N, C-alpha and C positions, 0 to 999 in steps of 0.2 A: 504493500500500500504506500502511496506517495505520502510524504510527511511534510508538514508545513514548516515555515521558517521559525516558528516558535520553539521548535526543538533544536538543541545545539549539540555539536560534537566537541570532543576534547580539544580539537584544533581551534575552536572558537572561544575557549575559556579566557584566553589572554585579552580578548576584546572587552571582558568585564573586569579586568584588574588583576586576576590571577591569585594574588596573595590572600591568605586567610586573615581574619581579625575583624575589626569593626567594619572594614570594607567600604569606605566611602568611595563612590564612583563619580567621576567628573561628568556632569551633565553634558550631553551633546556629543560625547566622544564615541557613542555607539548608536546604532539604529536598529529598528526592528519593526515588524508588522504588529500592529495592535491586535490583541485577541478578538476584539469585536469586528475586525475586518476579515477574520478567518472564515472562509467560505465553508469549510468542513465542520465548523463548530467544535474545534479542538480545545480541550481544557488541559492546562499544563501545570503539574504539581512539581515543586522544586524541593529536593531534599539532599541532605548530606549523607543519609544512610544508603546502604546497599544490602540487598537480601542475601542471606546465606543459603536460602532454599525458597522455592515457590511451590513446593509440594505441600499441600495443606496438612499432611500427617507429619511433616518434618520441620515446619516453620512455626515460629512463635513471636519473633520480635515485632516491633511496631510497624515497620514498613511491610513486613510479611503479612501481618494482620490486615493492613489496609488493602493489600492486593487480594488476599483470600476473601475478605468480606464483600468485595466488589465483583469478583469473578465466580465465586461459589455461593450457593444458598446454604446457610447453616440450618440446623434443625429448628432453632428459634433465633430471632434477631433482637438486638437492642434498638429502641427508637432513639431520636436525636435530642430528647430533653434531658435535663439534669435535675435530680438523679434519674437515670434511664429506667425505662420499663421494658419488659419482654413483650415482643409482638410476634406475629406469625412469621415463620420461615418456611421450610419444607413442611413443618407441622403447623396446623392451625389450632390445635387444642391438645391438652394433655390432662392426665388424671393420675393421682398417686394412690396406691392401694393402702389399706389399713395397716399393712405390715411395715409401712414406711420405707420400703426398698424397691417396690415394683412400680414402674411408670409405664403408662400406656399412652402412646402418641398417635393422634389421628392426623394423617397427612392431607394436604390439599389435593383436590382432584385435578387432573389434567395438567400437571406441571411437566415441562419438557427440559431436557438438557440442551446444550447449545447445538448438538448434532441432530436433534429431533427425537431422540429416544425418550420414552416416558420416565419420569422419576417415580420409583416405587419403593415399597417397604424393603425389598431386597437390597436396594442401593443404600438405604439407611443402615441396615444390618451389616452390609459389607464395609461401609465406611467406619463403623465402630470396630469391626474385626480388624480392619487394616491398621487403624491408628494404634490399637492396643497390641498388634503384632509388631509393628515397627518400633514402638516405644520411644519415640522422639517427639519433638514439638509439643503440642498441647496435652500429650498423654500424661504428663505429670499431675494434671488436675484430677485424673481418675485412677491414679496408681492405688492398688489395693481395693478399688471400688468396681472397676470394670475389667472384664477379661475378654478374650477373643470370642467367647461364646455367650456374652451377656445379653445379646439381642435376639429376640425370637420374632419371626414374621408371622403375624396372625392372619392377615389377608393383604391384598395389594396396597391398601392405604392405611394399614394399622401395624404398628410395631410395638412390641413389649420389651422393655429394658429392665432387667433385674440386677440391682446392685449387690455387691458382696456384703455391704453393711449400709446403714442409714447415712446419708450425706445431705445435710440440710440445704446447702446451696447448689444442689445438682442442676436444677433447671437454669440457674444463673450462669452456669458454665456452657450451656448448650449453644450459645452463639459461636463457640470455638469448635463445634463439631460440624465441619464442612462436609457436605454430601457430594461424593464423587460418583461418576457413572461406572458401575461395576463392569459392565461388558466392555466399555471402551478402555478402561484401565487394564483389565486382564488381557485384552487383545494385544497390548503393548508390554506385557510382562517379559522380563529378561532375566533368566537365572534366579527366579524366585524373588525379584525385587518389588513385586506387587505394583509394577508400572512406575516405580520411583524415578528412574532415569528419564523416562519419557515425559513425566510431569514436570521436569525441570525446564522443559522447552515448550510444553503444550499445556492446555487446560482441559478439564473434563467436568465442567460444572454446569450450573443452570442459572447463575446469577445475572445481575443487570448488565454486566460487561463480559466480554470474551477476550482472551489473550490473542493479540494480533502479531506482536513481534517483541522479542526480548533480546536486546543487545547488551550483553553482560558488561558491567562497568559504565554503561552510558544511559540506557533508557529502557522502559517498559511501555509498550503501546497497547491500549485496550480499545476495542470497538464495542459500541452499544449493542445489546441484545434486544432488538425491537419486539421479540416474542416473549420477553420476560413477563411474568404474571403480575408484577407490581406496576406502579405508575411513575411516569417521568413528567416533570413539569414542562409547561410551555417554555420554549427557549432552552431546553436541556441540551447537553452536549452529545454529539455523535461519536466523539473519540476522546480518549484521555491519554496523555503522555506523562509518564512519571520520569523526570530527569533525575538520575541518581548520582551519588558520590560528588555532589557539587561543593565547591568552596564557597565560603561566606560571601566574598566579593562578587562571585558569579550570580548567586541568588539575589543579592542586592541589586546588581545591574539589570538583571532580567525583570525584576519587579518594577524598577524605576522606568524601564523602557517598554513596559506592558507586554513583554515576551513571556511572562509567567502569570498565573492566576492565584497561586497559593503557595506560601512557604511552609516549611516544617516548623516544629517548635524549638529547634536547636540553635537559633540565633541568640546572640547576647542582647541584654536589655537595651544598650545604646543603639543596636541595629534596628530594633523594633521602633524605637523613638524616631529614628531617621525615616523609616518607612511611613510612620504616621504623618510625617510632614511632606511626604512625596505626593506629587500630583497623581491622582487616579488610584491611590492605594489607601485602604483603610486597615484598621487594626482590630483583630478579635482578641479580647482580653476576658478570660473566664477563670473564676476560682472553682476548681472541681476537686480532684483527688491527686493533684500533682505535688506530692510530698518530696521534700528535699532532706536527705539524711547524710551524715558523714559517719561511716562505719569505723569502729575501733576493733582490731583483730585481737580477741581475748586470749588467743593461744600464744601470743608473743609477749616478751618482756618489754616494757614494764606494764603493758595493757592487760596483763593477767591479774593485776591488782585492782579491785573495785574502787579503792580510794584514789588511785591515779586517774581512772576513768571519770570518777565523779569530779575530781579536781579540774580535769579538762572540760567537763560539762559546765562547770562554773566559770572557768576562765574564758570560755567562748563568748564573743561579742555578737549576740543574736541580732540586735538592731542594725549593726553595720552590715551583717550578712544579708539581712532582709532588704536593706537598701541596695546592696549590690545586685540582688536577684530582682529587685523591682516589685516587692510585695510588702504588704503590711499585715499579712495573715500568718500568725505564728503557728507552729506545730506544737501542740501541748501534750504530746505523747506518741505512742506508736501508730495511732490512727488519726487521720484528718477529721476535723470537727464535723464535716458533712456526712461522714460515713455512719451508717447504722451501728449502734452500740458503742460509738466513741464516747468517752467520758473523761472528765478531769477529776471526778470524785475519788479522792485517795491516791491520785496519780501525782507523784512528786514532780514539781516544776523546777527546772534549772534556769536560773537567770544569771546574767553577767555579774559576778560577785567575786572579786579577787581575794577578799578576806576568807570567804567560804572555801575557795579553791586552796588557799594555803593551809587552812585547817584540815582539809582532807589529805593533803600531802604529808602533814605531820603524823597522820595515822597510817601512812603507807609503810611497807617493808623496804622500800627503796630510799636511798639517799637522794635528796633533791638534786644535788649537783650531777647525779648519774642518770637522771630521767631525760631521755631523748626519744623522739618519735619521728617517723617519716610519713609524709603525706604525698600521695601519688594522685595526679589529676591529668586530664586531657589538655594538651596545649592549645587545641582548637576551640575550647570553650572558656572564654575569658572570665566568666563568673567564678568557675572553679578555681582558676589561677588566682584571682583577686582575693578570694576567701582564704586561700592558702597563705598569701602574704599577710593578711590580717591576723591569722592564727600565729604565724611566726612572730609578729610583733607583740600580740597580747600575751602569749604563753611565756615569752621571755621575761615578762614582769614578775612571774612567780618561779622562774628558774628552769622552765622546761624548754629544751631546744627542739625546734621543728626543722627538719630537713625537707626540702621541697624537691620532688622529682616529677618529671613529665613522662607520660606514656599514653599511646593511643588506646582507645576503649577496648579494641580487640586484645591488646596486650594485658590490660587490667583484668579482663575476663579470664584470660589464660592463666595469669598469676593467681587469681582467686580460686581456680579449680583445684588447687592444692593448698591446704591450710598452712603448710610449711613455707610456701612462697607467696601467699596472699599478702597484699600490701598491709602495713600497719594501720593506715588510715586512707580512705578514699571516699569520694562523694558519689551519691546515687540519687537520681530522680526516681521515685517509687511509682511507676506506672502500673496499672492493674488491668487484668484481663476480664474480670467479672465483678459485679457489684455486690460484694459481700465482705465483711471483715476478714473472713478466711483467706481472701485473695492477698491481703497484706500479710496477715499474721503467720499463716502456715509457711509460705515460701520464704519469709524472712527470719522466722524464729524457731521453726521446728528443726529438730536435730537432723532430719533426713536431708535438709538443705545445706548442711555443713559441707564445705568444699565447692560452693557455688558463689557467684558474685551476689546473688540475691540474699544470702546470709553472709554478708561480708564480715560480720563480727565473729563468725564461726561459733555462734551462740548455741549452747547445748545444755538443756536443763530438763530433768525427768518430770518435774512438776508441770512445767510449761507444756511439754509434749502431751502429758495426760489431759491437761485442760484443753489444749487445742483439739485433741481427739474427741473430747466430750462436747466441745462446741460444734463440731461437725455432726455428731450423732444426735444432737438435741434439736427437735423441731419447734418446741414451744419458744416463742419470741422472748418472753420475760426471763425464762431460764437461760436462754442464750445471752441475754444482756448481762446477767450476773456473772456468767462464766467469763465473758470477754472483759468485764470490768476488772476482775481479779488478774487476768492475764496482763492487762495494761499496767496495773499497779506493780506487779512483780518485775516486769521488764524495765520500767522506769527506775526502780530501785537499783537494778543491776547495772544501769547506765552503759549498755553495750554500744550505743551509738549516740551521736548528737542529733537531737530532734530539732532541726533548724527552722523549717518554714513549710507552710502549705503554699507553694509557689503559684503565682498567676500563670496560666498557660496562655501563650501568645502565638498568634499566626498573622502574617501579613497576607491580606486578601485584596485582590483586584476589585476596585469599587464597582465594576460592572457585574460582579458575580453575586448572586443571591442564593440562599439555601444552605450556607455553611453554618454548622452548629457543633459545639464541643460538648459532648455528653459525658466526658471524663473516663471513657473506657478505651484502653489502648486498641488501636485498629478500627474502632468504630466511630472515631471523630471525623473520618473522611469517607462519607458516603456519596460517591460521585453522582449517583442517580438522582440525588436531591438538588443538584446544582443547576442553575440556569443563568443565562446571560441577558442582561437588560438591554 
C-alpha cells in the first residue's frame, strides 16, 4: 500500500533535529503535509517505544497492548472513561457460577475475522489454550488460575471457563485475552510454535484494524476493518501509522509541522509545555493510575536495613520531585488514590524531614559514613535524571552518597531479572493492565515477582503473599477492602520503595483530532477506532 508523507524513515530523522532531550525544533526548517490534507485519512501515532513481539500471546508492554487492542477483539473491552468499565468484546454477556470459579461467556453472533471466517467459541477456547501453553505475555495474570484445558465449548456462541481457584478480578483481566483465528493460526504453525513466527508479521484477529505492513524499527501500518461489528465515527481514519523508536526531537518536529496526530506519554514535562504552545497542537492532561515509584533493592547493602530505607524515604524531597514531573498529586502509599480500596488509614506517610531521616540512620546497623547507594535511570528521560540529581544533593545532607548511573530501559530490565545484578535504586512509572488493586499489588509485591523489574525492590514477605492471595480469592467488596488496607499498611512500614507521585499523564494531540481519551489502562488509552478528524 502506498504510504503518505506523514510517515518518515530513519533517513528523514535529521530533518527534525536528531538529538534527544527537550528537543526544541526551529520553526520553518522542515515541511510536511498537514494530516487534514491527507486524502487517505491516515492517523499517525508517534512513539519512542518498539514492540518486542506483536503476537498477542507473547506481548504485554504498552505499545504491544495498543497494537493488540486495535487489531484483535478481546473477550471483553474497556471503555474510554475513567475509571473504565467493561463492555462487550467477542463476548456480550457473562455469568459467574455459585462456586465462584466457573464463568460462562455468551458470544456475539455473526462476528467475523479479518479473513471472513466466523468467530466462534472454538476460537475463544483455542486462544486460552494457546496463551497458557506459550506462557509468555499476559499469561502471568492467570498463572495458577488457568490451564490449557480450562475452557470448554458449550455451543458455537457459548464458552465455559473454569478457574483452578477463585480470582476476584478475573473479568477485569479479560481485555488482555485477545481472540485469534484458530484455523488461520494453525495453518501457519511451524515446528509446534502455534503460529508464533507467522504472527510476528501477520495478524489473525477480528478487531477494528488489520495489520497492513510492519517495518521493524520504523513503523507499523494498520488498515481499517470496515466489516468490524463496532462503530466508527464520522470522519474516522482509514489507516493508522505507528512510527516507532523515534527520538524526542523527531516527535516534537512532527507534531509542530502537523506530520503527526498523537505523541506517546514519554516526553519530558518541558516538551509537553512546548507542544501546548505550538500552533495546531493541544495537550491531554489526565490524573489516572500513572504512579511514579523509585525502587530500593532490599537484597543489597545497605538497603537491606529498614532504617536506611526509611531514612531515604524521609530525606527524599517529594515536592521538588513532583515539580519536576509536573504534578501536584502525591502518592500516599502503594496504590493511587483513585484506585478501588486505596486508603491512607494507618498507612505511614513519609514527608521530607531530614531530622527524621537522621534519627532512622542512628538506628541502623551501618555507619553513616559507609552508606552509599547507586541510582540507575534512563538518559533519554530527563525527569528521571533530574530527580537523581536532586537525590544526590538532598541525601548528602545526612551523609548518604548517591552515585548516578545511566542505562537504557532494556538494560535496566535485564539487570532487574537477577536480584544479584538488579540496580540498587531505579524509577518506574507503574502502568497497569487491568482495573483492580491486584494489578498493582501482586506484580509489584508478591514474592513470585522477585527477579523482575516490576518488583524492583525484590520484596518478599510471607504475610504479604498470604494477604495478596486472600485478596484474590475474596469476592465480597468490604472484605477485600480490609485485606488491601492491611497490605498497604505493612508495605509502607517496610519502606521498600519511594512512593513519589501519582503523575499526570500527558499526550500531545493534533487539534484537528477528536475522540482521544485516557482511561488509565495500559494499551487501552489508544483506541484508534474512536478517533476522527474535524
